[in-house]
C-alpha positions in Angstrom: 99.9 103.9 83.1 102.8 103.5 85.5 105.7 105.9 86.0 109.2 104.8 86.9 112.7 104.4 85.7 115.1 102.0 83.9 117.5 100.2 86.2 119.9 97.2 85.7 118.7 94.0 87.2 122.2 93.2 88.6 124.1 96.2 90.0 127.2 95.7 92.3 128.9 98.3 94.5 132.6 97.3 94.8 134.1 97.8 98.3 137.7 97.5 99.5 138.8 94.6 101.6 140.9 96.8 103.9 141.0 100.5 104.8 143.7 102.7 103.1 144.3 105.3 100.4 143.5 104.9 96.7 146.9 104.4 94.9 145.7 103.7 91.3 142.3 103.7 89.4 142.3 101.7 86.2 138.8 102.2 84.9 136.4 105.1 84.1 132.6 105.3 84.1 131.2 104.0 80.8 133.9 101.3 80.3 133.1 97.6 79.8 134.9 95.3 82.2 135.3 91.6 82.5 134.9 89.5 85.7 138.2 89.5 87.6 139.6 92.6 85.8 141.7 94.9 88.0 139.9 98.2 88.6 141.9 99.9 91.5 144.8 99.5 93.9 144.7 100.5 97.6 147.7 101.5 99.7 147.3 100.1 103.2 147.7 102.5 106.1 149.6 100.9 109.1 147.2 100.1 111.9 144.2 100.0 109.6 144.8 96.8 107.6 143.0 93.6 108.3 146.2 91.7 108.9 147.1 94.0 111.9 143.6 93.5 113.3 143.9 89.7 113.0 147.3 89.8 114.8 145.9 91.8 117.7 143.0 89.4 118.1 145.4 86.4 118.1 147.7 88.0 120.7 144.7 88.8 122.9 143.4 85.2 122.6 146.9 83.8 123.5 147.2 86.1 126.6 143.7 84.9 127.7 144.8 81.3 127.5 148.0 81.9 129.5 146.1 83.9 132.2 143.5 81.1 132.5 146.3 78.4 132.7 148.0 80.3 135.6 144.8 80.7 137.5 143.9 77.0 137.0 147.3 75.9 138.2 147.2 78.1 141.3 143.7 76.8 142.1 145.0 73.2 141.6 147.9 73.7 144.0 145.6 75.3 146.6 143.1 72.4 146.2 145.8 69.8 146.8 147.0 71.5 149.9 143.4 71.9 151.3 142.7 68.2 150.4 145.5 67.0 152.7 144.1 69.2 155.5 140.7 67.8 154.9 142.0 64.2 155.1 143.6 65.1 158.4 140.3 66.5 159.5 141.8 70.0 160.1 139.1 71.7 157.9 135.5 71.0 157.3 134.0 69.5 154.2 132.2 72.8 153.4 135.5 74.7 153.3 137.1 72.0 151.2 134.2 72.1 148.7 134.8 75.9 148.3 138.4 75.2 147.0 137.1 72.4 144.8 134.6 74.7 143.2 137.2 77.4 142.6 139.4 74.8 140.8 136.6 73.6 138.6 135.7 77.2 137.7 139.3 78.0 136.7 139.5 74.8 134.7 136.4 75.7 132.7 137.8 79.2 132.1 141.0 77.7 130.8 139.0 75.4 128.4 136.9 78.3 127.2 140.1 80.4 126.5 141.6 77.5 124.5 138.4 77.2 122.4 138.4 81.0 121.7 142.0 80.8 120.6 141.1 78.0 118.2 138.3 80.0 116.7 140.5 83.0 116.2 143.2 80.9 114.5 140.6 79.3 112.2 139.2 82.7 111.2 142.7 83.9 110.3 143.4 80.8 108.3 140.2 81.3 106.3 141.0 84.9 105.6 144.7 84.3 104.9 145.5 85.5 101.4 142.0 86.9 100.9 142.8 90.4 102.0 144.6 92.2 99.2 145.2 95.8 98.2 144.0 95.1 94.6 140.4 95.6 93.8 138.9 93.3 91.1 135.6 93.4 89.2 133.2 90.8 90.8 131.0 90.7 87.6 131.3 91.5 83.9 129.4 94.6 82.9 129.4 98.4 82.4 131.1 100.7 84.9 128.3 103.1 85.9 130.2 105.2 88.4 133.7 105.6 89.9 133.2 108.0 92.8 136.8 107.9 94.1 140.0 109.3 92.8 143.7 108.7 93.5 144.5 109.9 97.0 140.9 109.3 98.4 140.8 107.6 101.8 138.6 104.5 101.8 137.1 102.3 104.5 136.5 98.6 104.4 133.0 97.1 104.9 132.4 96.0 108.5 129.7 95.6 111.1 129.7 99.3 111.8 130.3 100.8 108.4 129.0 99.9 104.9 132.4 100.8 103.4 133.5 103.1 100.7 132.3 102.4 97.2 135.2 102.1 94.7 133.1 101.6 91.6 129.5 100.6 90.6 129.3 97.9 87.9 126.1 96.7 86.3 125.1 94.1 83.7 123.3 96.3 81.1 122.3 93.3 79.0 119.5 92.7 81.5 117.6 95.8 82.4 114.2 96.2 84.0 111.6 98.9 84.4 110.7 99.7 88.1 107.7 101.8 88.7 104.6 102.4 90.9 100.9 101.8 90.3 97.9 103.2 92.1 95.9 100.9 94.4 92.8 101.5 92.3 94.5 99.8 89.3 96.8 97.2 90.9 93.9 94.7 91.1 93.7 94.6 87.3 97.3 93.5 86.9 98.9 90.1 86.8 102.3 88.7 86.0 103.0 88.1 82.4 101.1 91.2 81.1 102.6 93.2 78.2 103.9 96.7 78.8 104.7 99.4 76.3 107.5 101.6 77.5 108.0 105.2 76.4 111.3 106.6 77.4 111.5 110.4 77.5 115.2 110.5 76.4 114.5 108.2 73.4 111.9 109.8 71.1 109.9 108.0 68.5 110.4 104.4 69.8 108.4 102.2 72.1 110.0 99.3 73.9 108.3 96.1 74.9 108.3 94.7 78.4 106.7 91.9 80.4 105.4 92.4 83.9 107.2 90.0 86.2 106.6 91.4 89.8 103.8 93.1 91.7 104.5 94.2 95.3 102.3 92.4 97.8 102.4 95.5 100.1 101.7 99.1 99.2 103.4 102.2 100.5 101.9 105.7 101.2 103.1 108.4 98.9 101.5 111.9 98.9 98.4 110.6 100.6 97.9 107.7 98.1 98.8 104.0 98.3 101.2 102.9 95.6 102.5 99.4 94.7 105.9 98.7 93.2 106.0 96.8 90.0 108.9 95.4 87.9 108.9 94.5 84.2 111.6 92.8 82.1 112.5 95.0 79.1 112.9 93.1 75.8 115.8 94.6 73.9 116.6 94.2 70.2 120.1 93.6 69.0 121.1 97.3 68.5 119.2 98.8 71.4 121.1 100.6 74.1 119.4 102.1 77.1 121.2 104.0 79.9 120.5 103.3 83.5 118.4 105.9 85.3 116.2 106.9 82.3 112.7 107.9 83.4 109.9 106.1 81.6 106.2 105.7 81.4 104.7 102.2 81.0 101.4 101.7 79.3 100.0 98.4 80.6 97.9 96.5 78.2 94.9 95.1 80.2 93.2 93.6 77.2 93.5 93.7 73.4 91.7 92.7 70.2 93.2 92.0 66.8 91.5 92.5 63.5 88.2 93.7 64.8 85.7 96.3 63.5 86.2 99.6 65.3 85.1 103.3 65.1 86.1 106.5 66.8 84.6 107.0 70.2 83.5 110.5 69.2 80.9 108.9 66.8 79.0 107.3 69.6 75.7 108.7 70.9 73.5 107.6 73.8 69.8 107.5 74.4 67.1 105.5 76.2 65.3 102.9 74.1 62.3 102.5 76.4 60.7 104.1 79.4 62.4 101.9 82.0 65.4 100.8 80.0 69.0 101.8 80.5 71.0 104.2 78.3 71.8 102.5 74.9 74.6 103.3 72.5 73.8 104.2 68.9 75.4 105.7 65.8 73.8 107.3 62.7 74.3 105.3 59.6 74.0 106.9 56.1 71.1 105.3 54.1 71.3 107.6 51.1 73.2 110.8 50.4 73.0 113.0 53.5 70.2 110.8 54.9 70.9 109.0 58.2 69.2 106.4 60.3 69.8 105.7 64.0 71.2 102.2 64.6 71.8 100.7 68.1 75.1 98.9 68.5 77.0 96.8 71.1 80.5 97.8 71.9 83.6 96.1 73.3 86.9 97.4 74.7 88.3 100.9 74.0 91.7 102.5 74.2 90.2 105.9 74.7 90.2 106.8 71.0 88.9 103.8 69.1 86.2 101.4 70.4 85.4 97.9 69.3 82.1 97.2 67.6 80.7 93.8 68.6 77.5 93.9 66.7 75.2 96.4 64.9 77.5 97.6 62.2 79.1 96.3 59.0 82.5 97.2 57.6 80.7 98.8 54.6 78.5 101.1 56.7 79.1 104.8 56.7 78.8 106.4 60.1 77.9 110.0 60.6 80.7 112.1 62.2 79.3 114.8 64.6 79.7 118.3 63.2 82.8 120.1 64.4 81.7 123.6 63.4 78.2 125.2 63.4 76.6 124.9 60.0 79.1 122.4 58.6 77.6 119.5 56.7 77.9 116.2 58.5 80.7 113.8 57.3 80.7 110.1 57.1 83.4 107.5 57.8 83.4 103.8 57.2 84.4 101.4 59.9 88.0 100.4 60.3 
């Protein structure tokens, strides 16, 4: 058994493209939205919008180019003057080389400033028209949460902040079970196994799921190593499951169909020889209230019923251990 919760496979947190104040909210939690549907509008605050930041970057890049051009031109003029003095053998070659080096450095600085300006312009062109105060749904699905209200200040996503979530949207047509399994049992699992989900909030119904992921690395929780697992839930046409439900998953390690089985409580154990191991037997009715010990071989068990591989027939009546002192033994046929 694994414990966990029901989560959507695809869940998106919608963020604003620029900082500002929420002006309008058009959806509520629980509504279905389509891809591209308008869900909110943001009012830009002057000095915080992406357009202003781009303009500042562009101006700084242009100023750097002009500064680098002035420094390069000054270095060129000085180099030409020193070159005439060098040709007249007024200064040494070492001193002339110093001015030549300074000119080359300023020339490279000017080229770098031009390249930076080109990059800034390219970035602005790529972002032109993309920054908008209208927030649209990136996917179709169910609105799980709208944590903001009109008047709430929001921050855009950037390198230093994950941004304010306007809404959370999920595709509830594809949901999965995410849980944890103990290290002592994870070795028995493999992808493709069948799971039976019991959801506490939905009584009287068991959902089918298929195991599709087992974590390659465990984590320590309360002194035990646990491994994450994920299973795809198979929904019927009219099924509706809310995100966040807690659930227990019974993982079917093995199963048998249409086999002879009895209650585990009917089994008894004894040694058949001096050096032999314990053997399993039941008491079979030979005549009314007369029983004979019969050794059997068993198969898999679900904790209540156990498979009978050999030793019993469907028509045999097996003795049921007495539940109360003095009560006559009962019999039960195999099932």
